[in-house]
C-alpha positions in Angstrom: 18.4 99.5 277.3 18.8 101.8 274.5 18.5 100.4 270.8 21.4 98.6 269.6 22.2 96.9 266.3 22.4 93.1 266.3 25.5 91.3 264.2 24.8 88.2 262.8 28.3 86.8 263.9 27.9 82.8 263.7 29.3 80.6 266.3 31.6 79.0 264.0 32.9 82.2 262.7 33.3 83.8 266.1 35.6 80.8 267.1 37.6 81.1 264.0 38.2 84.9 264.1 39.4 84.0 267.8 41.9 81.4 266.9 43.1 83.2 264.0 43.5 86.5 265.9 45.4 84.9 268.7 48.1 83.8 266.1 49.0 86.9 264.1 51.5 88.8 265.1 51.5 92.1 265.4 53.4 94.6 262.9 56.7 95.3 264.4 56.7 98.7 263.0 60.3 97.9 261.1 58.6 99.2 258.0 58.2 102.7 257.3 54.7 102.4 256.2 52.4 102.2 259.0 49.5 99.7 258.8 46.0 101.2 259.5 42.2 99.7 260.0 39.1 102.2 259.6 35.9 99.9 260.9 34.1 101.6 258.3 35.4 103.3 255.3 34.6 106.8 256.2 36.9 106.6 259.1 39.4 104.9 256.5 39.0 108.0 254.4 40.1 110.3 257.2 43.3 108.0 258.1 44.4 108.2 254.6 44.4 111.9 254.3 45.9 112.4 257.5 48.6 109.5 257.0 49.1 110.4 253.5 52.2 108.5 252.3 53.1 107.1 255.5 50.3 104.9 256.2 48.6 101.7 254.5 44.9 101.9 254.9 42.3 99.5 254.5 38.7 99.4 255.7 36.5 96.5 256.8 33.0 97.7 255.6 32.7 99.6 252.4 30.2 98.4 250.3 27.3 101.2 249.9 25.1 98.0 248.3 25.4 95.5 251.8 23.6 95.4 254.8 25.7 96.4 257.6 23.1 95.0 259.9 24.2 91.5 258.3 28.1 92.0 258.6 29.9 89.0 259.8 33.7 89.3 260.8 35.7 87.0 259.1 39.0 84.9 259.8 40.6 87.7 257.2 38.9 90.4 258.9 40.8 89.3 262.2 43.8 89.1 260.5 43.4 92.5 259.4 42.7 93.8 262.5 45.1 92.3 264.5 48.1 93.3 262.5 47.3 96.8 262.4 49.2 99.6 264.3 46.2 102.0 264.6 42.3 101.0 264.4 39.6 103.6 264.0 36.3 102.2 265.2 32.7 103.6 265.8 31.8 102.3 269.1 28.2 102.6 270.7 27.9 98.5 269.6 27.9 99.2 265.8 31.4 97.9 265.3 31.6 95.3 268.6 33.6 92.8 266.4 36.2 95.2 266.4 36.6 94.7 270.0 36.3 91.1 270.0 39.0 90.9 267.5 41.3 93.4 269.7 40.9 91.6 272.9 41.6 88.2 271.4 45.0 89.6 270.0 46.2 92.5 272.5 49.1 94.4 271.7 50.5 97.6 273.3 51.8 98.8 270.2 48.4 98.8 268.7 46.8 102.1 269.0 42.9 102.2 269.1 40.4 105.6 268.4 36.8 104.6 269.6 34.7 107.3 268.1 32.1 107.0 271.3 35.0 107.4 273.8 36.7 109.9 272.1 33.4 112.0 272.0 32.7 111.3 275.5 29.4 109.8 274.6 27.4 107.6 277.4 26.6 103.8 276.3 23.2 105.2 276.5 23.6 107.2 273.0 20.7 106.0 271.2 21.8 107.0 267.7 25.0 105.3 266.5 25.9 106.9 263.2 28.5 109.0 264.4 30.1 110.6 261.1 26.8 112.2 260.3 27.5 114.6 263.5 29.2 117.9 262.1 31.9 117.5 264.9 33.1 114.1 264.8 35.6 113.8 262.1 37.4 117.2 263.2 37.9 115.4 266.1 38.9 112.0 264.9 41.3 113.9 262.5 43.1 115.3 265.5 43.3 111.6 267.3 44.2 110.3 264.4 47.4 112.7 264.0 48.4 112.5 267.5 48.6 108.3 267.1 50.3 108.4 264.2 52.8 110.9 265.5 53.0 108.6 268.4 54.1 105.6 266.0 56.2 107.9 264.1 57.5 111.0 265.8 59.7 112.1 262.9 56.9 112.9 260.6 54.8 114.5 263.5 54.8 117.9 261.6 53.7 116.0 258.1 50.9 114.4 260.0 50.0 118.1 261.9 49.7 119.7 258.7 47.4 117.2 256.9 45.1 117.5 260.2 44.8 121.1 259.6 44.5 120.6 255.8 41.5 118.2 256.7 40.1 120.6 259.0 40.1 123.5 256.8 38.5 121.0 253.7 35.3 120.6 256.2 34.7 124.4 256.0 32.5 123.9 252.8 30.5 121.3 254.2 29.9 123.7 257.3 29.2 126.7 255.0 26.6 124.2 253.2 25.0 123.7 256.5 25.0 127.0 257.8 23.1 128.3 254.1 20.7 125.4 254.5 19.6 126.4 257.8 19.1 129.7 256.6 17.2 129.2 253.4 15.1 126.2 254.8 14.6 127.1 258.5 12.8 124.2 260.5 12.1 122.3 257.5 10.0 119.0 258.5 11.3 115.6 257.0 10.5 112.0 257.9 12.8 109.4 258.3 13.2 105.4 258.0 15.8 105.5 260.5 18.3 107.6 262.5 21.4 107.0 260.2 21.2 110.6 258.8 19.5 112.2 262.0 22.5 114.1 263.3 22.9 116.0 259.7 19.7 116.7 259.7 19.8 118.3 263.7 22.8 120.4 262.3 20.5 121.6 259.1 17.7 123.1 261.5 15.2 120.2 259.9 12.3 119.0 261.9 12.1 115.3 262.0 8.2 114.3 262.4 8.7 110.6 262.5 8.6 109.2 265.8 11.6 107.6 267.6 10.1 104.2 268.2 9.6 103.6 264.7 13.3 104.4 263.7 14.7 102.4 266.4 12.5 99.6 265.6 13.4 99.5 261.5 17.3 100.2 262.9 17.3 97.4 265.0 15.0 95.0 262.8 12.5 95.1 265.3 8.5 94.9 263.9 7.3 98.6 264.2 4.2 99.0 266.3 1.1 99.5 264.0 0.2 102.9 265.3 3.8 104.5 264.6 3.9 103.0 261.1 0.1 104.5 260.5 1.5 107.7 262.0 4.6 107.9 259.6 2.0 107.1 256.4 -0.3 110.0 257.5 2.6 112.4 257.0 2.8 111.5 253.6 -1.3 111.3 253.0 -1.1 114.8 254.7 1.7 116.8 253.0 3.1 117.3 256.5 6.8 116.8 255.5 8.9 118.0 252.7 11.0 115.0 251.9 11.6 111.5 253.1 15.1 110.8 254.3 15.9 106.9 254.1 18.6 104.5 254.7 19.4 103.0 251.3 21.5 100.1 252.2 19.0 98.6 254.5 15.5 98.9 252.7 12.4 96.0 253.4 8.8 95.8 252.5 8.2 98.2 255.2 10.5 101.0 254.2 9.8 100.2 250.3 5.8 100.8 251.5 6.7 104.3 253.0 9.0 105.3 249.7 5.8 104.2 247.8 3.7 106.5 249.9 6.0 109.6 249.5 6.4 108.9 246.0 2.3 108.7 245.4 2.0 112.3 247.4 4.7 113.5 245.2 6.9 114.0 248.5 11.0 113.7 247.0 13.1 111.2 248.8 16.8 111.5 249.7 19.0 108.3 250.2 21.7 108.2 253.3 24.0 105.7 253.8 25.9 104.0 256.5 29.2 103.3 254.6 30.7 106.0 252.2 29.7 105.8 248.7 32.7 104.8 246.4 34.6 105.0 244.3 33.9 108.9 243.7 34.2 110.2 247.1 35.7 110.9 250.5 34.3 111.9 253.4 34.1 115.8 252.8 32.6 115.2 249.3 30.1 112.5 250.8 28.5 114.8 253.1 28.5 117.8 250.9 26.8 115.5 248.4 23.9 114.8 250.9 23.0 118.2 251.8 23.0 118.9 248.1 20.6 116.3 247.4 18.3 117.4 250.7 18.8 121.0 249.0 17.6 119.6 245.5 14.7 117.7 247.1 13.2 121.2 248.4 14.1 123.6 245.7 13.5 121.4 242.6 11.5 118.7 244.2 14.1 116.0 243.0 14.8 112.7 244.2 18.1 111.6 245.0 17.8 107.5 245.0 21.6 106.9 244.9 25.0 108.6 245.2 26.9 106.1 243.4 29.1 106.8 240.5 
């Protein structure tokens, strides 16, 4: 079985979700405003940009200071999702509570974009952090425009224009990725979790952290001692130029890696599982992450938060 995030939903909460979800009526569409939900706020950001004045968007997970691993879907979350005409969720088991709610409150009128399925990724895909893939949100934006057009055909041109505008807004990020790869080819890095691995790959970086260590930390499993020792050797022997870590999920082990990197004068860069907010949309967030990595290499400057 591939690594999977374990959500800490209690039995009582699950029963409450199912009971409420089955009693909530799906929005009839009589209102001009389309109620939409992004399971994570990075997806909500894209919905808002495509839907513009014709959507009302909410995000289920939006706190960059919270541990997404411990998220519990409450009855209010069930009500929010059940009433949505459009839902965007990550898939790959990352936000499986969304499927539970949707199955408990089925509606032919609800459009659901599962990003895993949209990208054609198998269930065996080990890294669920799909928003760091450079091709993800362009595909998501097109799917959002298509589904909103199906819900409100009269505004098809509006949604299509916003989708094109969003595609253009990604170009500075793509240019930053190309420039980074050119300026710092095959730069060696270490990580705590695979949160930013897709972006690091696009940047041409070489991640020397062993996959079992990343997966164990991601899934809350105690890593093998030899993998912990190997990770520390990357810092002690200066084999990497930067440590990329998950700012939202730290524990004594990851804190020890941060301390080892600091002791070796290796800069660290924070990545997130939900978009730092306020102050960012998806595009500016991704640009900020590339800029932080560039600052780490050019100026040996650490970026431990992107929060304003």
